[in-house]
N, C-alpha and C positions, 0 to 999 in steps of 0.2 A: 268715491266720497270726496267732498271738498274739505280739506283740513286747514285751509288758509286762516279762517277766523280763529280756529282753535289755537294754532301755532302763535299767532300774533298776541295772544293773551299771556304768553310766557315772556318773562323779563330776562331770561337767559337764553343762550343759543339752543335752538330746538329744531327738530325735523321729524318727519315720519318716514319709517323704513318698512319695506315690504319684503317678504321671503316666499318663494314658491316651494311647495312641498310635493312629494311624489308618493305613490302608493306603497313603495318599498320602505318608507320611513326616512328616506334621505331628503335633503333639501338642495335647491338649485340657486337660481338667480336671486341676489339680494340687491334691491334698488333703493336709492334715496329718492322717495316720491316727491317731496318738496320740503322747504324749510322756511323759517321766519327770516326777517330781514337781518337780524343779528347773526344768524348762522350763515346765511348766504354771503354777507359781507366778509365774515371771518374766513370762509372757504376761498372766496375770490382773492382775498389778501394773501393767503398761504399758497394757493396753486397758481396765481397770476393768470387765471382764465375765468370766464363767466360760468356761474353755476347753472346747471341744466336740470330741470325736473326729470324724474324717472331715469336717472343715470345710474350706472353701477356704483355701489356704495364706495368702492375703492377709488373712484374719481374724486371723492371728497375726503375720505378718511383712510388711514393706513390699512392695507389688507392684512387681516389678522384672524387666525382660526378661533381664538378665544372670543373675540368680538362677534364673530359670526355665530358662535354657540350661544352667546347671550341674546343676540337678536332672535335666533330660533326659539330659545326658551321663552322669551317674552311674547313674540308675535304668534307662535304656534301653540306652545304649551300654556300660554296665558299666565306667565309668572312675572310679577313686578320685581325688578332687580335694581340693586344699587351697588356700585363698587368704586374704589379709589385706587388708581394705578399710576405707576411712574413710567412715563414715556422717556426712558433714559437717553435714547439716541437724540431726542429733541430737547432734552433738558427741561421737561415739563411734567407736572403732575395734573392728572385729569380726574375729576369727579363726575361720574355718569349715572343717570337714572334711565331705566327703560320700563315703560308702562304699556301693557297690552291694549289694543284697540279692537273694536268690532270690525269684521270684514264683510264686505258685500260681494266678494269674489271667491268662488270655490277654488280650493287648492292654493290660496294665497293668504298669508297672515300679515297683520300690520301691528306695529308698535310705535310709540312715541319715544324719541330719544332726545334727552336734554343733557347738557354738560357745561361745566365750567373748567377753565384752565388757569393754572398758576405756575410760576417758575420755581416755587419752593413748596416743600411738603407742609401741610397743615397738621399740627399735632392733634387738634380737636377733631378734625375729620378722620385722621388715621385711627384714632382711638374710639370712634363712633361705630362700634361693631357689636354683633350679638353677644350676650353674656357668656354663652358657651365658648365662643371664639376667644373672648377676652380671657377667660379662665385658662384655656389651653396655652395662650401666649404668655400669660403671667407665670404659669408653671415652668415654661421653658426658661424665662428670664431668671427666675429664682434658682434654677439648677445651674445656670451659668455663674450667677453672682454668689450663690451660696456655698460654692466649693472652690478649692484651690486647683483641682485637677481638671483642666480644660478638656482633655481627651476623654476623660470619664464622663464629663457633663455632655459632650457632643454625642457620645454613644447613647446615653440615656435619652436625650432629646430625639435622636434618630429612631429609637425604639418607640417613643411616644408618638411620633409622626406616623410610623408604620401602623400603629393601632388606630390613630385617627382616620387614616386612609383605608383601613382594613385591607392592607396591601400584602402581596406576596413577599416583597422585598423593599427596603428603603435604604438609601445610601447617601452619604455626604462625601464628596470627592473634591480634592484641590488639584490645581494644575501648576506645575513648575515649568514655566516656559524656557528657563535657562537650561535645565537638564532634559527638557522634553519628556517629562515623566508625570504621571498622576499618582495620587496617594489617597487611599480610603481613610478618612478620619472616623466615620461612623458607618456601621453596616449591620442592619437588623433584618433577619430573614426567617422564613419558615423552617421548621425542623427538617433536618436531613438535607439541607441545601447550604453547605458551608461557604465561608467567605471566599472571595476571589481577589485577584490583583495582588497575590502574595509573592509572585515571582517578578523580578526586575524586568525581564524580557516582556512579560505580559503587560506590565504597567506602561512600558514604552509603546507597545502596540496599541493599547487602549487609549493612550494619550493622543495618538494620531486620529482616532475616531472622535474623541471628546473635543478636540480642537476644531472640529467642524460644526459643533453645536451652535455656536454663537451666530454663524451665518444662517443656520437653519431656523433659529428663532426669529431672524429678520426684524429685530427691533421690538419684538413682543416681550412682555414681562415674564412669560412662561410658555410652555408647550404642554397641551393637554390632548392626549389621544384616548378617545372613548370608544370608538367603533371602527368598522371596516372603512367607512368613508374617510375618517381622519387618517387611518393608516395609509390609504392610497395617496392622500395629500403628502404625507411624510415620504412615501416611496418616490414621488416626483421630486421633492426637494432634496432628499438625501438617501439615495438607493442603498448605499453601503450601510448606513445606520439602520435602515429598514430591514436589511438582510440579517443584521446582527440580532435585532429584536425578534425576528421571525425564528431564527435559529434556537432561541431560548424560550419560545412559546409565549412571548409577551403580546398580550391582546389589548392592554390599556396601560397608559403611563402618564404621569404628571411630572414635569421637570421644571425647576426654577433655578436661574442663575443666582449665585451668591455674590452680591456686588457691594463695593464700598468706594465712595467718591468716584463713581463712574467706571471703576475697574472691576472686571470679572475675576474673582478669586477662586471660584469653583462652582459646583452645582450640587443640588439636592434633588433626588428623584425617587419616585415610588412606582413600582410596576404591578400590574393586575390589581388595581385598586377598586373600591366600591364606586362605580360610575353613577349610581343613583344618588350619591352624596357629593357630586362634583362641585357644585356651587359653594357648599360649606367648606369643602376641602381647599378650594382655591382661595377663599377668603382667609382661612386660617393660615395657609402657607404664605400668602402674600405678606402678612404681617410678621409671622415667625421668621421668615427668611430675611426680613429687614434687620432684625436683631442678630440673627446668626451671622450675617455678613459683617456687622459691626464687631461682634465678639471674635470672629475669625481674623479680621484685620488686626485687632489688638493682640491676639495670640501670635500672629505672624511677626508683628513688630517686636514684641518682647523676645521671641525666639531669635530674631535677627540681631537684636541688641545683645542677647546672651552669647551668640556666636561671635559677634564682634569683640566681646569682652574676653573670649577664651581662645580665639583662633588667631594665629599669626597670618595675616592676609597675604604676605609675600610668599611664604613657603607652604601654606596650608596645614602646617603642624599646629599643635596646641601651643599656646604662648606661655610666658613666664608666670603670668597671673594664674593661669589654669594649673601650672605645675605646683606653685606654692599652695594653692587650695587643695590640690590632690594630696600633697604630703601632709597637710594639716588634718584633712578628713581621714586619711589612712591612720594617722597617729591617734586621733580622737576615737575612731570607731573600733579600733583594734580588729581589723578585718581578719576573718578566719581564712588565712591563706597558708598553703604548704610551703611556698617559697617565693622569694623575690629576686629578680635579677636586675641590676642597675648598670646602665652603660652611659658614660659621658663621651661624646665625640666632638672634639674641637677641630674646626676646619683650618687646615694649614694654608697659608698663602693668600688669605682674603685681602689683607691690607695692601699687599703688593699689587694685586689686581686692581683694587680701587684707585691706587695712586697712579699706576701706569696706564690703565685702560678706561678708567672712569667708573662711577658707582653703578651705572646700568649694567656693566659687565660683572661687577661684584654681585649684583642682585641675581643675575642669571646663574652665577656660581653657587649661590646659596640655594636656589631652587633645585639645581642639579644635585647638590648634596642631600637635600631633603628627599628627593626622588630615589636616590640610592638607598637611603635608610628605609624607605617604605617598601622597597623590593625585598628586604630581608625581614624586617619586623612588621609583617603584614597585619597581624592581629594584636599587636602590642601598642602601648601608648608612647607616642613620639612628641616631645616638647622642644620648642626652640627656647633654650634657657637664657641666651644672651645674644650678642651680635653675631658671633660665629660659632656658638656652642649649642649643641643639642644634647638632650637627656632622653633616654629610653627606659621605660619601666616594663618589665616582663613579669607577669603574675602566673604562678603555678607551673612554671617550666621545670623540667628535671635539669640537673646540672649538665648532663650530656646535651640536651636540647639547647640550653643557653650557650654552651661552649661552641656548638655547631654554628649558631648564629654569629658569634664573635669571629669565627674563622671565615664565614661567608662575607661578612661586611668588610673585612680586611682584603679579601680576594677581589671583591667587586670594586672597592675604592681604588685599588691599585690598577685595575683594568680601565677605569673611567679616566679620561684625559683631564688633567688639572684638578682632580679631586683626591685630596689626601686628608685623612683624619688622624689626629692624635687621640688614642682611645684608652679609656680607663674603665674598669668594670669591677663589680662585686656581686657575688652570688651568696645568698643565705638560705638555709633550709631549716624549716620549723621555727627556730629561735630568731624570728625576723624583726629587725629594727631598721626602718627605712632611713632614718636620719644617719645612723651609723653606716649603712650601706652607701648612702650618697657621699658621705665624707671620704670613705675608703675609695670609691670609684673616682672621685675628684682628684684625690692624691695620685692615684695610678695614672690618670690622664696627664697630669703635669709631668710625671716621670717619663711618660711616653713622648711627650712633646720635647723634653730636654734631649732625649735620645735622637729624635728626628732632627733637631738642630745641630747635634754633633755630627750627624751624617750629611746634613745639607746646610752648612753655615751660610751659604748665599741666600737662604730663605729666612734668616734670623729676623730681619725687619719685615714682618709679615704684611 
């Protein structure tokens, strides 16, 4: 057929695509049959080479499994399709329409493909979706904005997406590139198949697999595996991932990266989903993940700010602000505890090291002191109360357990070169008063420091 006259009627970039089909239901060659002048000029400008009729489609457009699926659905299954996607690697948004065309060639289907490209997302276009899709997305947004607990909301949204996909399992996963570890924020699954990634070792192993997904996506907005042909494509791209899916009997999967400002924060995926509803699922998730990515970025930013507000960045201990808040909340809530053990540890000799060797050596000294405390008070709360002073709070220890920790910290600090603590402590059983215990431990610490200086007068000017 001659499509030239048809294409030139379009005032946007347009072309005709063909796809060959086989008796087993798979498809093969996808060609760009021809295009209008707007499309050809655009392709030549992007590729820096002349456009050729009847060339493989990936000579003109990015090779993409989802795009191929849309072409197949339109050209072979005669479905008119519309979608709006973010080509994030190119920094572009593309709105595309595919319309089925008659075919005069057996075993080959045709469709008309027209598209517009813009550097920024259009709110009007993004919101122009089916009412059912809009309803699902709005429900997700309300759950995020309607509650104060982000993790509870993300679990509810994950469960909703699993129902939309009619999937075996749906997960929301984040990646921590610094720790090389992944974390499940949401996990909805069929009965009898419990959550995974609960073990730190497994999370690190799974991170290594998940870190390969971005390369496997190869710039696509998502990955959709519907059948054996798609699985074979994945096997070629990422054999390790394919083997993992095969091990857990995954026959279909949809995976979307969660992005914000071009950065991948994590992924959402559903396995063994309803492939008959693929287009609707893709449309819903494209829009939902846009909002999830934004909410996730906000949650991570607030979490980071909270950490910055409570952690002493030099030593990794909780800071004085966190200590004051802990004491206040302990007082106000009247926690039901059997005992409290308070330890004040003042680092001897810090000023001398700063004066003689410089503050960088003093910082190393502080870090070493904090590390010694963490060796002993593994499950307890360690605070940097001041410049060279630490406070440790032990909850529900027996007096014997608390005394054993005191002996161990003294032994360790004596064995560590240049680490010496002046230590004060107080242990209270049942009738616990945290402020009284703090005051008593502080007084004991100063008495211990006086004794230290009496034995080491050369260290008096710390």
